[in-house]
C-alpha beads as a LAMMPS data file, in Angstrom:
LAMMPS data file: protein, C-alpha beads

146 atoms
145 bonds

1 atom types
1 bond types

-500.0 500.0 xlo xhi
-500.0 500.0 ylo yhi
-500.0 500.0 zlo zhi

Masses

1 110.0

Atoms # bond

1 1 1 269.809 -396.610 384.067
2 1 1 269.775 -397.077 387.784
3 1 1 266.491 -396.450 389.215
4 1 1 267.678 -394.805 392.245
5 1 1 269.349 -391.863 390.086
6 1 1 265.599 -391.466 388.374
7 1 1 264.137 -390.580 392.112
8 1 1 263.056 -393.907 393.189
9 1 1 263.990 -394.853 396.653
10 1 1 265.392 -398.361 396.109
11 1 1 268.705 -398.086 397.291
12 1 1 269.528 -400.357 400.449
13 1 1 268.912 -397.481 403.012
14 1 1 265.615 -396.698 401.405
15 1 1 266.696 -393.445 399.690
16 1 1 267.275 -392.304 396.145
17 1 1 270.191 -390.753 394.730
18 1 1 268.255 -388.624 392.207
19 1 1 270.242 -387.002 389.284
20 1 1 269.569 -383.723 388.149
21 1 1 271.404 -383.981 384.774
22 1 1 270.097 -382.116 381.852
23 1 1 271.105 -384.957 379.743
24 1 1 269.229 -387.366 381.948
25 1 1 266.175 -384.966 381.233
26 1 1 266.508 -384.950 377.486
27 1 1 266.673 -388.826 377.543
28 1 1 263.602 -389.136 379.697
29 1 1 261.706 -386.542 377.285
30 1 1 262.918 -389.021 374.252
31 1 1 261.823 -391.664 375.903
32 1 1 265.403 -393.525 376.005
33 1 1 264.930 -394.691 379.828
34 1 1 264.965 -398.363 380.789
35 1 1 264.712 -397.832 384.763
36 1 1 266.149 -400.980 386.574
37 1 1 267.460 -401.964 390.264
38 1 1 269.176 -405.134 389.933
39 1 1 269.014 -405.596 393.725
40 1 1 265.126 -405.291 393.863
41 1 1 264.760 -407.528 390.706
42 1 1 267.314 -410.132 392.188
43 1 1 264.630 -410.544 395.291
44 1 1 266.255 -408.175 397.986
45 1 1 263.846 -405.695 399.595
46 1 1 264.209 -402.027 400.897
47 1 1 265.723 -401.219 402.850
48 1 1 267.871 -403.964 403.133
49 1 1 271.350 -404.694 404.906
50 1 1 274.319 -402.935 403.377
51 1 1 276.148 -405.219 401.149
52 1 1 279.905 -405.126 399.575
53 1 1 281.839 -407.381 397.036
54 1 1 284.697 -409.447 399.113
55 1 1 286.656 -412.146 397.409
56 1 1 284.131 -412.756 394.629
57 1 1 281.199 -412.879 396.627
58 1 1 278.631 -410.273 397.905
59 1 1 277.989 -410.456 401.748
60 1 1 276.213 -407.876 403.964
61 1 1 277.493 -406.135 406.837
62 1 1 276.220 -408.680 408.994
63 1 1 277.776 -411.682 406.883
64 1 1 274.873 -412.907 404.943
65 1 1 276.009 -414.146 401.282
66 1 1 273.881 -412.255 398.976
67 1 1 275.645 -413.415 395.708
68 1 1 272.804 -415.383 394.339
69 1 1 270.546 -412.252 394.250
70 1 1 273.048 -410.144 393.014
71 1 1 273.810 -412.513 390.221
72 1 1 270.122 -412.957 389.336
73 1 1 269.672 -409.145 389.574
74 1 1 272.446 -408.639 386.833
75 1 1 271.019 -411.265 384.680
76 1 1 267.731 -409.705 384.656
77 1 1 269.123 -406.382 383.951
78 1 1 271.097 -407.927 381.015
79 1 1 267.710 -409.478 379.769
80 1 1 265.735 -405.861 379.930
81 1 1 268.640 -404.461 378.123
82 1 1 268.875 -406.675 375.395
83 1 1 264.944 -406.612 375.004
84 1 1 265.087 -402.941 374.962
85 1 1 268.017 -402.718 372.544
86 1 1 270.114 -400.761 375.038
87 1 1 273.618 -400.022 374.002
88 1 1 274.562 -397.516 376.995
89 1 1 273.894 -397.910 380.536
90 1 1 274.001 -395.199 383.257
91 1 1 274.388 -396.543 387.020
92 1 1 275.088 -395.601 390.222
93 1 1 278.915 -395.535 391.293
94 1 1 280.233 -397.249 394.331
95 1 1 277.054 -399.770 394.132
96 1 1 278.124 -403.524 394.637
97 1 1 275.789 -404.016 391.796
98 1 1 276.285 -401.089 389.514
99 1 1 279.299 -399.515 390.339
100 1 1 281.499 -398.932 386.887
101 1 1 284.832 -397.489 388.163
102 1 1 284.708 -397.917 392.035
103 1 1 283.297 -400.210 394.507
104 1 1 283.465 -400.607 398.300
105 1 1 286.263 -402.476 399.660
106 1 1 284.634 -405.106 401.202
107 1 1 285.433 -404.062 404.881
108 1 1 282.521 -401.775 405.601
109 1 1 284.717 -399.458 406.412
110 1 1 283.025 -396.220 404.677
111 1 1 286.114 -395.368 402.802
112 1 1 286.559 -394.035 399.445
113 1 1 286.505 -397.500 397.923
114 1 1 288.653 -399.237 395.462
115 1 1 288.793 -399.634 391.557
116 1 1 286.285 -402.147 390.333
117 1 1 282.706 -402.960 388.959
118 1 1 279.546 -403.877 390.512
119 1 1 278.106 -407.587 389.414
120 1 1 275.701 -406.140 386.990
121 1 1 278.334 -403.613 385.396
122 1 1 280.593 -406.646 385.042
123 1 1 277.711 -408.659 383.273
124 1 1 276.497 -405.889 380.842
125 1 1 280.448 -405.039 379.885
126 1 1 280.857 -408.621 379.135
127 1 1 278.050 -408.559 376.388
128 1 1 279.146 -405.191 374.960
129 1 1 277.162 -402.596 376.764
130 1 1 279.042 -399.549 377.603
131 1 1 278.496 -398.786 381.327
132 1 1 278.864 -395.138 382.785
133 1 1 278.363 -393.888 386.009
134 1 1 276.324 -390.528 387.138
135 1 1 278.941 -388.325 386.552
136 1 1 279.492 -389.224 383.224
137 1 1 276.466 -388.337 381.314
138 1 1 278.370 -386.191 378.520
139 1 1 280.532 -389.222 377.458
140 1 1 277.332 -391.619 377.692
141 1 1 275.669 -389.181 375.443
142 1 1 278.448 -388.883 373.062
143 1 1 278.441 -392.689 372.785
144 1 1 274.877 -392.421 371.560
145 1 1 275.383 -389.996 368.823
146 1 1 278.261 -391.740 367.390

Bonds

1 1 1 2
2 1 2 3
3 1 3 4
4 1 4 5
5 1 5 6
6 1 6 7
7 1 7 8
8 1 8 9
9 1 9 10
10 1 10 11
11 1 11 12
12 1 12 13
13 1 13 14
14 1 14 15
15 1 15 16
16 1 16 17
17 1 17 18
18 1 18 19
19 1 19 20
20 1 20 21
21 1 21 22
22 1 22 23
23 1 23 24
24 1 24 25
25 1 25 26
26 1 26 27
27 1 27 28
28 1 28 29
29 1 29 30
30 1 30 31
31 1 31 32
32 1 32 33
33 1 33 34
34 1 34 35
35 1 35 36
36 1 36 37
37 1 37 38
38 1 38 39
39 1 39 40
40 1 40 41
41 1 41 42
42 1 42 43
43 1 43 44
44 1 44 45
45 1 45 46
46 1 46 47
47 1 47 48
48 1 48 49
49 1 49 50
50 1 50 51
51 1 51 52
52 1 52 53
53 1 53 54
54 1 54 55
55 1 55 56
56 1 56 57
57 1 57 58
58 1 58 59
59 1 59 60
60 1 60 61
61 1 61 62
62 1 62 63
63 1 63 64
64 1 64 65
65 1 65 66
66 1 66 67
67 1 67 68
68 1 68 69
69 1 69 70
70 1 70 71
71 1 71 72
72 1 72 73
73 1 73 74
74 1 74 75
75 1 75 76
76 1 76 77
77 1 77 78
78 1 78 79
79 1 79 80
80 1 80 81
81 1 81 82
82 1 82 83
83 1 83 84
84 1 84 85
85 1 85 86
86 1 86 87
87 1 87 88
88 1 88 89
89 1 89 90
90 1 90 91
91 1 91 92
92 1 92 93
93 1 93 94
94 1 94 95
95 1 95 96
96 1 96 97
97 1 97 98
98 1 98 99
99 1 99 100
100 1 100 101
101 1 101 102
102 1 102 103
103 1 103 104
104 1 104 105
105 1 105 106
106 1 106 107
107 1 107 108
108 1 108 109
109 1 109 110
110 1 110 111
111 1 111 112
112 1 112 113
113 1 113 114
114 1 114 115
115 1 115 116
116 1 116 117
117 1 117 118
118 1 118 119
119 1 119 120
120 1 120 121
121 1 121 122
122 1 122 123
123 1 123 124
124 1 124 125
125 1 125 126
126 1 126 127
127 1 127 128
128 1 128 129
129 1 129 130
130 1 130 131
131 1 131 132
132 1 132 133
133 1 133 134
134 1 134 135
135 1 135 136
136 1 136 137
137 1 137 138
138 1 138 139
139 1 139 140
140 1 140 141
141 1 141 142
142 1 142 143
143 1 143 144
144 1 144 145
145 1 145 146
């Protein structure tokens, strides 16, 4: 579970994107959550420069290549998921780490994004973990109960 969806101020801008999902509240009560922020785990701080995927690399708005930090964070997220027996993840849409269906287009234009997956999402999926975004709690919950 993306830490920012749980109210933790870990996003690049120092904010959270707290979800009010009733399913999330139930999962919390059931002890199902493994909170994780791959960008923090990869060594990036809060706040940090906005980053986007461009040509297979992750770069900040000021041109710094932070691909290694994003890759490390993804690897640590996979390790945490495996350690906890995770089959389903709900991650923050649009993020260069966690986006599951849409990511920024790499131009820092603030547009609606393009189809794609973030670094962590891609790695989790490659290892058989189903990844959903914060608008797909119902689908994620249904998969857990199959």
